[in-house]
N, CA, C and O atoms as a printed pandas DataFrame, in Angstrom:
     atom_number atom_name residue_name chain_id  residue_number  x_coord  y_coord  z_coord
0              1         N          MET        A               1   20.593   -4.097   16.935
1              2        CA          MET        A               1   20.901   -2.955   17.768
2              3         C          MET        A               1   21.477   -1.856   16.884
3              4         O          MET        A               1   22.350   -2.108   16.054
4              5         N          ASP        A               2   20.993   -0.660   17.065
5              6        CA          ASP        A               2   21.505    0.487   16.322
6              7         C          ASP        A               2   22.568    1.191   17.150
7              8         O          ASP        A               2   22.331    1.564   18.299
8              9         N          ILE        A               3   23.730    1.367   16.560
9             10        CA          ILE        A               3   24.791    2.123   17.225
10            11         C          ILE        A               3   25.279    3.205   16.274
11            12         O          ILE        A               3   25.307    3.024   15.057
12            13         N          MET        A               4   25.662    4.334   16.860
13            14        CA          MET        A               4   26.112    5.460   16.058
14            15         C          MET        A               4   27.556    5.218   15.623
15            16         O          MET        A               4   28.443    5.062   16.461
16            17         N          THR        A               5   27.785    5.189   14.316
17            18        CA          THR        A               5   29.136    4.989   13.792
18            19         C          THR        A               5   29.761    6.288   13.313
19            20         O          THR        A               5   30.980    6.379   13.173
20            21         N          LYS        A               6   28.935    7.289   13.062
21            22        CA          LYS        A               6   29.469    8.609   12.740
22            23         C          LYS        A               6   28.433    9.665   13.055
23            24         O          LYS        A               6   27.230    9.404   13.081
24            25         N          GLU        A               7   28.937   10.868   13.295
25            26        CA          GLU        A               7   28.098   12.005   13.624
26            27         C          GLU        A               7   28.528   13.158   12.719
27            28         O          GLU        A               7   29.720   13.438   12.592
28            29         N          ILE        A               8   27.576   13.816   12.101
29            30        CA          ILE        A               8   27.865   14.945   11.217
30            31         C          ILE        A               8   27.235   16.183   11.830
31            32         O          ILE        A               8   26.027   16.227   12.062
32            33         N          ASP        A               9   28.067   17.195   12.094
33            34        CA          ASP        A               9   27.530   18.407   12.703
34            35         C          ASP        A               9   26.986   19.365   11.638
35            36         O          ASP        A               9   26.975   19.033   10.452
36            37         N          GLN        A              10   26.542   20.537   12.051
37            38        CA          GLN        A              10   25.937   21.500   11.138
38            39         C          GLN        A              10   26.909   22.028   10.090
39            40         O          GLN        A              10   26.489   22.483    9.026
40            41         N          LEU        A              11   28.184   21.972   10.378
41            42        CA          LEU        A              11   29.201   22.422    9.420
42            43         C          LEU        A              11   29.728   21.264    8.573
43            44         O          LEU        A              11   30.715   21.413    7.854
44            45         N          GLU        A              12   29.060   20.107    8.663
45            46        CA          GLU        A              12   29.394   18.887    7.929
46            47         C          GLU        A              12   30.735   18.276    8.325
47            48         O          GLU        A              12   31.362   17.579    7.527
48            49         N          ASN        A              13   31.179   18.538    9.563
49            50        CA          ASN        A              13   32.354   17.869   10.110
50            51         C          ASN        A              13   31.911   16.495   10.601
51            52         O          ASN        A              13   30.845   16.362   11.203
52            53         N          ILE        A              14   32.717   15.488   10.347
53            54        CA          ILE        A              14   32.361   14.112   10.685
54            55         C          ILE        A              14   33.213   13.618   11.849
55            56         O          ILE        A              14   34.437   13.752   11.833
56            57         N          THR        A              15   32.560   13.049   12.856
57            58        CA          THR        A              15   33.217   12.346   13.950
58            59         C          THR        A              15   32.857   10.877   13.806
59            60         O          THR        A              15   31.680   10.532   13.698
60            61         N          LYS        A              16   33.878    9.995   13.802
61            62        CA          LYS        A              16   33.638    8.559   13.635
62            63         C          LYS        A              16   33.782    7.836   14.974
63            64         O          LYS        A              16   34.589    8.219   15.822
64            65         N          TYR        A              17   32.978    6.779   15.143
65            66        CA          TYR        A              17   32.998    5.962   16.346
66            67         C          TYR        A              17   33.207    4.507   15.961
67            68         O          TYR        A              17   32.546    3.999   15.056
68            69         N          GLU        A              18   34.134    3.829   16.651
69            70        CA          GLU        A              18   34.370    2.405   16.445
70            71         C          GLU        A              18   34.074    1.689   17.760
71            72         O          GLU        A              18   34.331    2.222   18.839
72            73         N          TYR        A              19   33.526    0.468   17.657
73            74        CA          TYR        A              19   33.089   -0.281   18.834
74            75         C          TYR        A              19   33.731   -1.656   18.866
75            76         O          TYR        A              19   34.107   -2.206   17.831
76            77         N          ASP        A              20   33.853   -2.210   20.082
77            78        CA          ASP        A              20   34.297   -3.598   20.197
78            79         C          ASP        A              20   33.086   -4.526   20.103
79            80         O          ASP        A              20   31.963   -4.059   19.911
80            81         N          LYS        A              21   33.303   -5.825   20.236
81            82        CA          LYS        A              21   32.202   -6.783   20.059
82            83         C          LYS        A              21   31.169   -6.718   21.176
83            84         O          LYS        A              21   30.080   -7.277   21.042
84            85         N          MET        A              22   31.499   -6.033   22.294
85            86        CA          MET        A              22   30.541   -5.848   23.387
86            87         C          MET        A              22   29.834   -4.490   23.300
87            88         O          MET        A              22   29.122   -4.089   24.220
88            89         N          PHE        A              23   30.045   -3.786   22.171
89            90        CA          PHE        A              23   29.440   -2.480   21.897
90            91         C          PHE        A              23   29.954   -1.368   22.807
91            92         O          PHE        A              23   29.266   -0.369   23.016
92            93         N          ASN        A              24   31.152   -1.536   23.345
93            94        CA          ASN        A              24   31.827   -0.443   24.045
94            95         C          ASN        A              24   32.530    0.408   22.991
95            96         O          ASN        A              24   33.010   -0.117   21.986
96            97         N          ILE        A              25   32.590    1.706   23.217
97            98        CA          ILE        A              25   33.340    2.552   22.282
98            99         C          ILE        A              25   34.807    2.166   22.370
99           100         O          ILE        A              25   35.392    2.157   23.453
100          101         N          LYS        A              26   35.398    1.849   21.228
101          102        CA          LYS        A              26   36.799    1.450   21.153
102          103         C          LYS        A              26   37.671    2.634   20.716
103          104         O          LYS        A              26   38.800    2.791   21.182
104          105         N          LYS        A              27   37.126    3.469   19.807
105          106        CA          LYS        A              27   37.912    4.578   19.273
106          107         C          LYS        A              27   36.973    5.678   18.802
107          108         O          LYS        A              27   35.930    5.408   18.207
108          109         N          VAL        A              28   37.360    6.934   19.079
109          110        CA          VAL        A              28   36.626    8.101   18.591
110          111         C          VAL        A              28   37.604    8.919   17.762
111          112         O          VAL        A              28   38.664    9.316   18.244
112          113         N          ILE        A              29   37.235    9.166   16.508
113          114        CA          ILE        A              29   38.095    9.926   15.595
114          115         C          ILE        A              29   37.412   11.258   15.325
115          116         O          ILE        A              29   36.318   11.302   14.763
116          117         N          LEU        A              30   38.063   12.337   15.727
117          118        CA          LEU        A              30   37.507   13.675   15.563
118          119         C          LEU        A              30   37.697   14.174   14.135
119          120         O          LEU        A              30   38.541   13.658   13.403
120          121         N          PRO        A              31   36.913   15.181   13.736
121          122        CA          PRO        A              31   36.927   15.645   12.340
122          123         C          PRO        A              31   38.310   16.016   11.792
123          124         O          PRO        A              31   38.597   15.751   10.624
124          125         N          ASN        A              32   39.156   16.615   12.605
125          126        CA          ASN        A              32   40.466   17.033   12.089
126          127         C          ASN        A              32   41.442   15.876   11.908
127          128         O          ASN        A              32   42.554   16.083   11.423
128          129         N          ASN        A              33   41.041   14.649   12.293
129          130        CA          ASN        A              33   41.923   13.480   12.166
130          131         C          ASN        A              33   41.325   12.356   11.323
131          132         O          ASN        A              33   41.873   11.254   11.302
132          133         N          ILE        A              34   40.229   12.604   10.637
133          134        CA          ILE        A              34   39.533   11.570    9.866
134          135         C          ILE        A              34   40.452   10.931    8.822
135          136         O          ILE        A              34   40.499    9.705    8.718
136          137         N          GLU        A              35   41.165   11.720    8.064
137          138        CA          GLU        A              35   42.005   11.172    6.991
138          139         C          GLU        A              35   43.134   10.309    7.541
139          140         O          GLU        A              35   43.518    9.322    6.913
140          141         N          LYS        A              36   43.669   10.665    8.701
141          142        CA          LYS        A              36   44.774    9.916    9.310
142          143         C          LYS        A              36   44.282    8.761   10.174
143          144         O          LYS        A              36   45.081    7.925   10.595
144          145         N          GLU        A              37   42.970    8.700   10.447
145          146        CA          GLU        A              37   42.367    7.673   11.311
146          147         C          GLU        A              37   42.970    7.687   12.710
147          148         O          GLU        A              37   43.084    6.638   13.345
148          149         N          ILE        A              38   43.359    8.868   13.199
149          150        CA          ILE        A              38   43.928    9.025   14.534
150          151         C          ILE        A              38   42.815    9.455   15.478
151          152         O          ILE        A              38   42.023   10.337   15.145
152          153         N          GLY        A              39   42.751    8.838   16.655
153          154        CA          GLY        A              39   41.706    9.211   17.594
154          155         C          GLY        A              39   42.003    8.773   19.012
155          156         O          GLY        A              39   43.083    8.264   19.311
156          157         N          ARG        A              40   41.029    8.980   19.878
157          158        CA          ARG        A              40   41.140    8.563   21.270
158          159         C          ARG        A              40   40.730    7.097   21.370
159          160         O          ARG        A              40   39.681    6.695   20.866
160          161         N          ILE        A              41   41.579    6.305   22.031
161          162        CA          ILE        A              41   41.360    4.870   22.165
162          163         C          ILE        A              41   40.918    4.575   23.601
163          164         O          ILE        A              41   41.456    5.136   24.555
164          165         N          TYR        A              42   39.936    3.693   23.735
165          166        CA          TYR        A              42   39.395    3.314   25.036
166          167         C          TYR        A              42   39.648    1.836   25.290
167          168         O          TYR        A              42   39.488    1.006   24.396
168          169         N          GLU        A              43   40.048    1.513   26.533
169          170        CA          GLU        A              43   40.185    0.129   26.969
170          171         C          GLU        A              43   39.298   -0.057   28.194
171          172         O          GLU        A              43   39.092    0.875   28.972
172          173         N          TYR        A              44   38.775   -1.275   28.357
173          174        CA          TYR        A              44   37.791   -1.538   29.404
174          175         C          TYR        A              44   38.176   -2.708   30.286
175          176         O          TYR        A              44   38.807   -3.665   29.836
176          177         N          TYR        A              45   37.782   -2.615   31.566
177          178        CA          TYR        A              45   37.758   -3.759   32.470
178          179         C          TYR        A              45   36.584   -4.633   32.045
179          180         O          TYR        A              45   35.733   -4.193   31.272
180          181         N          PRO        A              46   36.531   -5.862   32.541
181          182        CA          PRO        A              46   35.309   -6.639   32.315
182          183         C          PRO        A              46   34.103   -5.868   32.878
183          184         O          PRO        A              46   34.249   -5.072   33.806
184          185         N          PHE        A              47   32.973   -6.097   32.339
185          186        CA          PHE        A              47   31.720   -5.460   32.741
186          187         C          PHE        A              47   31.671   -3.975   32.387
187          188         O          PHE        A              47   30.972   -3.203   33.043
188          189         N          HIS        A              48   32.414   -3.574   31.349
189          190        CA          HIS        A              48   32.256   -2.283   30.684
190          191         C          HIS        A              48   32.758   -1.060   31.449
191          192         O          HIS        A              48   32.413    0.059   31.070
192          193         N          ASN        A              49   33.540   -1.216   32.486
193          194        CA          ASN        A              49   34.116   -0.064   33.160
194          195         C          ASN        A              49   35.380    0.364   32.426
195          196         O          ASN        A              49   36.198   -0.476   32.054
196          197         N          VAL        A              50   35.543    1.671   32.218
197          198        CA          VAL        A              50   36.706    2.182   31.486
198          199         C          VAL        A              50   37.972    1.945   32.294
199          200         O          VAL        A              50   38.062    2.344   33.455
200          201         N          LEU        A              51   38.944    1.296   31.676
201          202        CA          LEU        A              51   40.244    1.042   32.275
202          203         C          LEU        A              51   41.168    2.217   32.006
203          204         O          LEU        A              51   41.794    2.748   32.924
204          205         N          LYS        A              52   41.254    2.626   30.728
205          206        CA          LYS        A              52   42.086    3.774   30.370
206          207         C          LYS        A              52   41.677    4.331   29.035
207          208         O          LYS        A              52   41.059    3.646   28.220
208          209         N          THR        A              53   42.028    5.587   28.815
209          210        CA          THR        A              53   41.855    6.226   27.524
210          211         C          THR        A              53   43.216    6.743   27.091
211          212         O          THR        A              53   44.056    7.089   27.922
212          213         N          GLU        A              54   43.424    6.791   25.796
213          214        CA          GLU        A              54   44.715    7.192   25.265
214          215         C          GLU        A              54   44.500    7.927   23.941
215          216         O          GLU        A              54   43.740    7.476   23.084
216          217         N          ASP        A              55   45.179    9.064   23.791
217          218        CA          ASP        A              55   45.123    9.774   22.518
218          219         C          ASP        A              55   46.186    9.201   21.607
219          220         O          ASP        A              55   47.379    9.315   21.889
220          221         N          ALA        A              56   45.761    8.581   20.508
221          222        CA          ALA        A              56   46.699    7.994   19.548
222          223         C          ALA        A              56   47.297    9.093   18.688
223          224         O          ALA        A              56   46.652   10.103   18.406
224          225         N          GLU        A              57   48.520    8.883   18.281
225          226        CA          GLU        A              57   49.170    9.862   17.402
226          227         C          GLU        A              57   49.672    9.197   16.152
227          228         O          GLU        A              57   50.249    9.859   15.290
């Protein structure tokens, strides 16, 4: 299965994506936080429904 682990825009800014073992997005790190590895964290109910999202600092 191919999953997107990073996205590079036209200005060469990188957005990183991390996944859990069920291929749900676990964390999204925006370009301005790449070096610090800070991003939005996702938690899920069983069967892939989003339980909560949290901006990590």
